[in-house]
VMD Tcl script that draws the C-alpha trace (Angstrom):
set ca {
  {-38.98 114.68 54.40}
  {-40.09 112.08 51.48}
  {-36.83 110.73 51.11}
  {-36.16 109.68 54.77}
  {-39.09 107.42 55.19}
  {-37.92 105.84 51.90}
  {-34.02 105.02 53.20}
  {-35.83 103.82 56.36}
  {-38.15 101.46 54.32}
  {-35.07 100.29 52.13}
  {-32.04 100.29 54.77}
  {-31.99 96.71 55.58}
  {-31.09 95.52 52.07}
  {-28.69 98.14 51.49}
  {-26.75 97.56 54.69}
  {-26.94 93.83 53.95}
  {-25.04 94.45 50.58}
  {-22.65 96.90 52.19}
  {-21.56 94.28 54.58}
  {-21.31 91.89 51.90}
  {-19.07 94.08 49.83}
  {-16.80 94.80 53.08}
  {-16.69 90.86 53.89}
  {-15.53 90.23 50.20}
  {-12.79 92.78 49.95}
  {-11.48 91.97 53.33}
  {-11.28 88.41 52.10}
  {-9.74 89.56 48.51}
  {-7.28 92.25 50.06}
  {-7.23 91.61 53.67}
  {-6.17 88.01 53.60}
  {-3.97 87.72 50.44}
  {-3.91 85.09 48.09}
  {-5.43 81.48 48.88}
  {-3.13 78.91 49.72}
  {-1.29 77.56 46.72}
  {-2.34 73.73 45.53}
  {0.35 71.43 46.11}
  {1.52 67.80 45.52}
  {3.47 65.50 47.57}
  {6.47 63.82 45.50}
  {6.08 59.87 45.56}
  {7.60 57.05 43.73}
  {5.33 54.53 41.66}
  {5.54 52.13 38.86}
  {3.87 54.20 36.03}
  {3.19 53.06 32.78}
  {4.33 55.11 29.53}
  {2.08 56.12 26.88}
  {1.64 57.43 23.22}
  {-1.48 59.24 22.51}
  {-2.54 59.58 18.69}
  {-5.87 59.94 16.85}
  {-6.43 57.68 13.58}
  {-9.58 56.01 11.73}
  {-11.38 52.74 11.91}
  {-10.67 50.62 8.90}
  {-11.84 47.33 7.44}
  {-9.27 44.63 7.99}
  {-9.47 44.12 4.16}
  {-11.14 46.07 1.56}
  {-11.24 46.02 -2.48}
  {-12.29 47.81 -5.75}
  {-13.32 44.84 -7.84}
  {-13.98 44.91 -11.63}
  {-13.73 42.22 -14.69}
  {-10.27 40.98 -16.16}
  {-11.91 40.50 -19.43}
  {-14.43 42.75 -21.80}
  {-17.66 41.42 -22.64}
  {-21.67 41.90 -21.72}
  {-22.52 41.34 -17.77}
  {-24.80 38.32 -17.95}
  {-25.92 38.82 -14.42}
  {-25.15 40.20 -10.97}
  {-25.92 38.18 -7.69}
  {-25.24 40.60 -4.72}
  {-26.77 43.92 -3.67}
  {-25.21 46.65 -1.53}
  {-25.15 45.43 2.21}
  {-25.21 41.54 1.07}
  {-22.57 39.63 3.17}
  {-20.92 37.23 1.08}
  {-18.14 34.57 1.70}
  {-15.05 34.16 0.09}
  {-15.18 32.85 -3.48}
  {-18.82 33.88 -3.95}
  {-19.51 35.21 -7.72}
  {-20.91 38.85 -7.33}
  {-21.16 39.21 -11.17}
  {-20.38 37.78 -14.41}
  {-20.00 38.56 -18.22}
  {-21.42 36.05 -20.99}
  {-19.08 32.93 -20.97}
  {-20.75 30.04 -22.50}
  {-17.59 28.75 -24.13}
  {-15.45 29.23 -21.38}
  {-17.89 26.98 -19.07}
  {-17.60 24.28 -21.84}
  {-13.74 24.37 -21.97}
  {-13.60 24.17 -18.32}
  {-16.17 21.12 -18.37}
  {-14.00 19.31 -21.21}
  {-10.68 19.71 -19.90}
  {-12.15 18.62 -16.45}
  {-13.68 15.44 -17.98}
  {-10.08 14.69 -19.69}
  {-8.31 14.60 -16.41}
  {-11.11 12.68 -14.86}
  {-10.81 10.02 -17.53}
  {-6.81 10.12 -16.99}
  {-7.41 9.41 -13.17}
  {-9.79 6.68 -13.51}
  {-7.42 5.05 -15.80}
  {-8.15 2.74 -18.84}
  {-11.91 1.24 -19.02}
  {-12.03 -2.50 -19.27}
  {-13.74 -2.00 -22.79}
  {-11.02 -0.26 -24.05}
  {-8.60 -2.88 -23.09}
  {-10.69 -5.29 -24.38}
  {-10.10 -3.45 -27.77}
  {-6.41 -3.47 -27.34}
  {-6.37 -7.19 -26.47}
  {-8.31 -8.04 -29.71}
  {-5.73 -5.75 -31.50}
  {-2.81 -7.46 -30.35}
  {-4.44 -11.09 -30.79}
  {-5.13 -10.43 -34.11}
  {-1.74 -8.68 -35.12}
  {-0.30 -12.08 -33.53}
  {-2.45 -14.20 -35.95}
  {-1.83 -12.15 -38.92}
  {2.12 -12.58 -38.15}
  {1.75 -16.30 -38.12}
  {0.17 -16.31 -41.35}
  {2.76 -13.98 -42.91}
  {5.63 -16.46 -41.65}
  {3.86 -19.40 -43.09}
  {3.60 -17.46 -46.70}
  {7.01 -16.09 -46.07}
  {8.30 -19.71 -46.09}
  {6.31 -20.54 -48.92}
  {7.49 -17.67 -51.18}
  {11.35 -18.20 -49.93}
  {11.07 -22.31 -50.52}
  {9.72 -21.26 -54.30}
  {12.17 -19.03 -54.88}
  {15.02 -21.50 -53.87}
  {14.12 -24.83 -54.86}
  {12.00 -24.37 -57.96}
  {13.56 -20.70 -59.58}
  {17.20 -20.69 -58.14}
  {17.76 -24.48 -58.60}
  {17.50 -24.60 -62.43}
  {21.38 -23.39 -62.55}
  {22.34 -26.86 -59.97}
  {22.94 -30.07 -60.31}
  {21.31 -32.24 -57.53}
  {20.77 -29.17 -55.23}
  {19.12 -31.30 -52.74}
  {22.13 -33.24 -51.94}
  {25.51 -31.92 -53.27}
  {24.92 -28.69 -55.12}
  {26.86 -28.06 -57.98}
  {26.84 -25.14 -60.66}
  {25.78 -26.19 -64.14}
  {28.26 -25.16 -66.93}
  {27.98 -21.03 -66.77}
  {31.60 -20.00 -67.51}
  {30.78 -17.64 -64.15}
  {33.74 -16.36 -62.05}
  {35.01 -19.19 -59.95}
  {34.67 -17.71 -56.53}
  {31.03 -16.74 -57.14}
  {30.31 -20.22 -58.33}
  {32.01 -21.82 -55.11}
  {30.26 -19.62 -52.93}
  {26.67 -20.22 -54.60}
  {27.52 -24.08 -54.04}
  {28.41 -23.45 -50.46}
  {25.28 -20.90 -49.73}
  {22.77 -23.45 -51.54}
  {23.95 -26.42 -49.33}
  {23.34 -24.42 -46.24}
  {19.82 -23.68 -47.33}
  {19.05 -26.91 -47.25}
  {19.31 -27.12 -43.64}
  {17.74 -23.57 -43.64}
  {14.52 -24.47 -45.08}
  {14.05 -27.78 -43.54}
  {14.55 -26.49 -39.94}
  {12.32 -23.40 -41.04}
  {9.68 -25.82 -42.34}
  {9.69 -28.06 -39.32}
  {9.35 -25.15 -37.08}
  {5.89 -24.11 -38.80}
  {4.16 -27.27 -37.26}
  {4.76 -25.66 -33.90}
  {4.24 -22.28 -34.76}
  {1.46 -20.41 -32.58}
  {0.42 -16.93 -31.88}
  {2.29 -17.43 -28.26}
  {5.57 -18.12 -29.88}
  {5.19 -15.81 -33.03}
  {7.54 -12.97 -32.18}
  {10.67 -15.44 -32.06}
  {9.56 -16.96 -35.04}
  {9.23 -13.79 -36.74}
  {12.97 -12.87 -35.97}
  {13.98 -16.37 -37.40}
  {11.91 -15.89 -40.65}
  {13.43 -12.39 -41.20}
  {16.94 -13.80 -40.68}
  {16.22 -16.50 -42.92}
  {14.74 -14.22 -45.61}
  {17.87 -11.99 -45.47}
  {20.15 -14.98 -46.01}
  {17.70 -16.25 -49.30}
  {17.87 -12.77 -50.74}
  {21.63 -12.58 -50.59}
  {21.74 -16.08 -52.20}
  {19.27 -15.04 -54.86}
  {21.43 -11.83 -55.69}
  {24.36 -14.10 -56.14}
  {22.39 -16.15 -58.74}
  {21.03 -13.38 -60.71}
  {24.72 -12.05 -60.88}
  {26.23 -15.37 -61.92}
  {23.39 -15.69 -64.70}
  {24.09 -11.94 -66.13}
  {27.85 -12.61 -65.86}
  {28.12 -16.31 -67.22}
  {27.90 -18.07 -70.38}
  {27.16 -21.75 -71.45}
  {27.45 -23.69 -74.57}
  {25.00 -26.12 -73.47}
  {22.18 -23.65 -72.81}
  {20.95 -21.28 -75.55}
  {20.38 -17.64 -74.77}
  {16.46 -17.90 -74.86}
  {17.06 -20.56 -71.76}
  {19.41 -18.31 -69.95}
  {16.81 -15.59 -70.27}
  {14.26 -17.66 -68.93}
  {16.31 -18.94 -66.05}
  {17.01 -14.74 -65.36}
  {13.44 -14.04 -65.55}
  {12.43 -16.87 -63.43}
  {15.11 -15.78 -60.73}
  {14.02 -12.07 -61.01}
  {10.51 -13.14 -60.24}
  {11.75 -15.18 -57.18}
  {13.72 -12.09 -56.23}
  {10.70 -9.85 -56.50}
  {8.58 -12.39 -54.56}
  {11.04 -12.79 -51.74}
  {11.45 -9.18 -51.35}
  {7.72 -8.66 -50.88}
  {7.47 -11.47 -48.12}
  {10.26 -9.51 -46.39}
  {8.35 -6.22 -46.46}
  {5.08 -7.90 -45.13}
  {7.05 -9.69 -42.72}
  {8.73 -6.49 -41.38}
  {5.39 -4.60 -41.40}
  {3.10 -7.39 -39.65}
  {6.00 -7.46 -37.11}
  {5.90 -3.92 -36.28}
  {2.22 -3.87 -36.18}
  {2.49 -6.46 -33.50}
  {4.93 -4.25 -31.71}
  {2.76 -1.52 -31.79}
  {-0.45 -3.15 -30.75}
  {1.57 -4.57 -27.36}
  {3.03 -1.17 -26.53}
  {-0.54 0.20 -26.82}
  {-2.08 -2.32 -24.49}
  {0.80 -1.85 -22.06}
  {0.06 1.77 -22.04}
  {-3.33 1.00 -21.44}
  {-2.88 -1.22 -18.76}
  {-0.15 0.82 -17.37}
  {-2.63 3.99 -16.93}
  {-1.76 7.56 -17.22}
  {1.87 9.03 -16.41}
  {2.67 11.71 -14.30}
  {3.35 13.93 -17.15}
  {0.11 12.89 -18.80}
  {-1.55 14.01 -15.49}
  {0.40 17.28 -15.39}
  {-0.31 18.26 -18.79}
  {-4.22 17.80 -18.42}
  {-4.18 19.63 -15.08}
  {-2.31 22.51 -16.96}
  {-4.94 22.56 -19.57}
  {-7.88 22.83 -17.07}
  {-6.30 25.50 -15.06}
  {-6.01 27.26 -18.03}
  {-9.51 26.87 -19.48}
  {-10.31 27.79 -15.36}
  {-8.11 30.86 -15.48}
  {-9.94 32.17 -18.84}
  {-13.37 31.43 -17.24}
  {-12.24 33.30 -13.77}
  {-11.67 36.51 -16.07}
  {-15.36 36.74 -17.03}
  {-16.12 36.65 -13.27}
  {-16.06 38.95 -10.33}
  {-15.64 36.89 -7.24}
  {-15.25 37.93 -3.63}
  {-11.72 37.52 -2.77}
  {-12.56 37.44 1.04}
  {-15.82 37.06 3.26}
  {-17.45 40.56 4.06}
  {-19.87 43.05 2.80}
  {-20.67 44.41 -0.52}
  {-19.94 48.40 -0.23}
  {-20.80 49.28 -4.15}
  {-22.61 47.46 -6.72}
  {-22.62 49.44 -10.02}
  {-22.46 46.45 -12.45}
  {-25.78 46.17 -14.53}
  {-27.03 43.37 -16.49}
  {-26.59 43.83 -20.04}
  {-23.60 46.39 -19.62}
  {-20.50 46.29 -21.78}
  {-17.65 46.37 -19.44}
  {-13.74 46.50 -20.03}
  {-10.93 45.59 -17.75}
  {-10.34 49.16 -17.18}
  {-13.41 49.61 -14.92}
  {-14.24 48.61 -11.59}
  {-17.71 48.46 -10.45}
  {-17.96 46.51 -7.26}
  {-16.54 47.28 -3.79}
  {-15.91 45.27 -0.56}
  {-15.08 45.43 3.30}
  {-14.11 42.29 4.86}
  {-15.89 40.87 7.73}
  {-14.20 40.45 11.30}
  {-12.22 42.52 13.71}
  {-11.94 46.06 12.34}
  {-8.04 47.72 12.56}
  {-7.23 51.41 13.28}
  {-4.92 53.00 11.12}
  {-3.10 55.99 12.84}
  {0.21 57.80 11.96}
  {2.48 58.49 15.06}
  {5.36 61.49 14.81}
  {8.64 60.96 15.09}
  {9.31 61.76 18.46}
  {6.92 59.46 19.81}
  {7.45 56.42 17.55}
  {10.51 54.99 19.73}
  {8.51 53.08 21.75}
  {5.75 51.81 19.80}
  {6.03 48.03 18.49}
  {3.95 45.01 17.49}
  {1.90 43.31 20.19}
  {1.91 46.16 22.72}
  {-1.54 47.00 24.12}
  {-3.74 49.86 23.71}
  {-6.91 51.64 24.81}
  {-9.36 53.08 22.15}
  {-12.22 55.84 22.33}
  {-14.57 56.45 19.53}
  {-15.82 59.75 19.01}
  {-19.12 58.31 18.28}
  {-19.37 56.93 21.98}
  {-17.45 59.37 23.83}
  {-14.78 59.17 26.09}
  {-16.43 57.02 28.95}
  {-16.65 54.01 26.52}
  {-13.17 52.26 25.81}
  {-12.41 49.24 23.35}
  {-9.30 47.24 23.97}
  {-6.67 46.90 21.03}
  {-3.16 46.03 20.13}
  {-0.42 46.76 18.04}
  {-0.30 44.92 14.97}
  {2.31 46.71 12.29}
  {4.58 49.78 12.23}
  {5.49 50.63 8.99}
  {9.76 50.76 8.74}
  {9.21 53.95 6.22}
  {8.02 57.08 7.31}
  {5.19 59.15 5.97}
  {5.52 62.73 5.85}
  {2.31 64.52 7.40}
  {2.41 68.33 7.01}
  {5.98 68.13 6.70}
  {6.54 66.06 9.97}
  {7.84 62.75 9.48}
  {5.26 59.80 11.02}
  {4.84 56.37 11.06}
  {1.78 54.35 10.11}
  {1.00 52.15 12.77}
  {-1.92 49.40 12.57}
  {-3.44 48.38 15.76}
  {-6.29 45.82 15.84}
  {-9.47 45.76 17.93}
  {-9.13 42.48 20.43}
  {-13.17 41.74 20.16}
  {-15.39 41.98 17.89}
  {-18.38 44.60 18.68}
  {-21.05 45.51 16.78}
  {-20.88 49.33 17.51}
  {-17.66 49.68 15.49}
  {-17.88 50.90 12.07}
  {-15.45 51.57 9.23}
  {-14.47 55.01 9.15}
  {-15.17 56.26 12.70}
  {-12.52 58.51 14.30}
  {-10.66 56.72 17.13}
  {-8.52 58.06 19.86}
  {-5.86 55.91 20.75}
  {-3.61 55.15 23.88}
  {-0.94 52.76 23.62}
  {1.09 51.38 26.48}
  {4.50 51.52 25.46}
  {6.19 50.18 28.68}
  {6.47 51.04 32.54}
  {8.61 53.35 34.48}
  {9.39 51.40 37.72}
  {9.77 53.36 40.73}
  {9.82 56.85 39.48}
  {9.07 60.08 40.36}
  {6.27 61.72 37.74}
  {4.59 64.87 38.08}
  {1.76 66.59 36.30}
  {3.47 68.53 33.45}
  {1.80 71.74 34.65}
  {4.03 71.69 37.46}
  {7.23 72.06 35.57}
  {8.08 75.58 34.21}
  {10.87 75.93 31.48}
  {12.79 79.09 30.89}
  {16.41 79.96 29.44}
  {18.00 77.86 32.31}
  {15.94 74.90 31.74}
  {13.18 72.78 33.71}
  {12.17 73.77 36.95}
  {9.64 73.12 39.86}
  {8.50 75.23 42.94}
  {9.34 73.36 46.02}
  {7.08 74.36 49.39}
  {9.07 74.31 52.52}
  {6.80 75.52 55.54}
  {5.47 78.76 54.30}
  {8.65 79.31 51.97}
  {8.55 78.98 48.11}
  {12.04 77.32 46.64}
  {12.60 77.52 42.75}
  {14.39 74.22 41.84}
  {16.09 73.29 38.83}
  {14.89 69.53 37.56}
  {15.96 67.13 34.94}
  {12.93 65.53 33.06}
  {13.22 62.08 31.46}
  {12.53 61.33 27.71}
  {10.01 58.61 28.60}
  {6.17 59.79 27.69}
  {3.54 59.62 30.30}
  {0.32 61.24 29.42}
  {-0.17 64.83 30.75}
  {2.94 64.12 33.46}
  {6.71 64.27 33.29}
  {8.99 61.95 34.84}
  {11.78 63.53 37.32}
  {14.93 62.39 36.89}
  {16.87 64.24 38.92}
  {16.00 67.37 41.39}
  {13.39 65.72 43.61}
  {13.24 63.55 46.44}
  {10.20 61.61 47.68}
  {8.08 63.01 50.40}
  {8.95 66.87 48.98}
  {6.14 68.77 48.35}
  {5.69 71.02 45.09}
  {3.41 73.65 43.81}
  {1.18 72.54 41.10}
  {1.84 75.69 39.06}
  {5.20 76.62 39.24}
}
mol new
graphics top color blue
foreach p $ca { graphics top sphere $p radius 0.5 }
foreach p [lrange $ca 0 end-1] q [lrange $ca 1 end] { graphics top cylinder $p $q radius 0.2 }
display resetview
């Protein structure tokens, strides 16, 4: 009897539960399955896309070290420092190299500056001195030549100043005749030479030197002939002692003339050298001189550069392991950098998806750090022509660049990239899940009133993320089930 009041007290909730069960069962078993989701087939312009994941990288990064061995003199940056291209980050002891660069730069600067006025003045003075010396040498040569002919050689002639005749030496007749002719010519030669000395000046000294050298040469030949005549001849009128004295006198004359000829040649050459030196000084350096000095400077700069670690581009120092006083070698890398500016994205696209990807194509990127709702613009800048094997699959390394700088982007972030590769014009595109596949190929379920019709379709090769292009089997306006 106690049970009945309990049931009476509980009957409303129980009846409600039973009613709910009956209604649910009716809906589940009595009404059958709900109406299937569907889609009306339409044509539209649809972008073709490739989706791939990759990593954010700096435009450039570098591991840096010294190109020469030595003790580190100093380091000039810390991790996180932003430095410009060309900034010296660290250097080893390099006092000798610095001095050599300074010396070679000074030499090159001196060449570009040309000869100083003080140096030109010295060269001009050298030329003037050489000219004056040559004037005196020419005058001295005349005195020596005149003495050799008129005082020393004329002892074998009668009336040498008018009609020269050889004294009785019993020398070969041809030789004596030649001597008489030569001595007669020397009268005019010595006369003209002496007269030219009156107008001799440093300005005209070069022409006078050439004339003097010609005269001296002629006189040397003459004296040689005189010496030969004395050595081959004999005379009843002259004693052996007299002949010997003549030979000695002529020998002295020959020696004096030879010395005069040497002095004349030396002073003439000295003037030529002085004038050339002045000409070079006035002309300034040649292109060859400048090229040689430039090469020397660059060589010195290269030697100095080997003692320094220099930033190859503007960016941020990401590693600084160099320590002052540490001994280093070229095999070590102590410093690392990443470039500033817009970051890049590095992805590897499989062979089946690479066909439509080319430099210049637009892309949209999301970063795992900020979620799928935050998109960043990008574009393809490079597609490697050679494949890279990834897990046994041929892929192609593709580099993209963000279209704008954004402080939120950092190297190493994971990027999800969607690359737009083209547009399907007036195409039928359906969700990929609406297309089934079996041994006969691809198919969809077409809804015609309350009926379901299985229809074979042909899909296109162009990629549309999450969807498939239907190139044959459907017409615009038909309705298909979203699940085949």
